[in-house]
C-alpha positions, 0 to 999 in steps of 0.5 A: 543472466541479465535477461533473468534480472530484467524479467524479475524486474518487470514482474515486480514493476507489473505486480507493484502496478497491479497492487497500486490499482487494487489499492486505489479501487479499494480506497474508492469502494470501501465504506468507512475510514478504517477500511479505506486506510487499510486499502491505502496501506496495501497500496503503500507497502505492496505497490510501492515496495514492489515498484521500488524493488523492480527499479532497484533491480534495473538500477544495479549497483549504483548511486541510484540504487542507494537513493531507492533504498533510502526511499524504501526505508523512509516508506517502511518506517513512516507509513506504519507510524502515519497509519497508526497516528491517523487511526489513533486520531480517528478513535480519539475523535470518536469515529467508530468503525462501521460494523457488519450489522450496521451496514447490512441490516436484516431484510424483512420478508 
């Protein structure tokens, strides 16, 4: 039974690392603030969540798992709030999203 927990744990850790890498690449490649903020949320929810789940499976039932659950709860409650506050502040400040028409104007023959 322990081998299955180890396999599932390592799968979660590798998948979480993959999503963190994809989110980091997205933050570098995305053209504007709002799409970069979306890439950061992918990193925070999927990447960190899967890494925490993998670590939780490795920890078993202990005080460490309680601490990992507290960190996960903090991330899952604070992340959407912070993302909403950032997006609202950007909108109030007048930062407009980059539209598809603005990014790639039609080419003239």
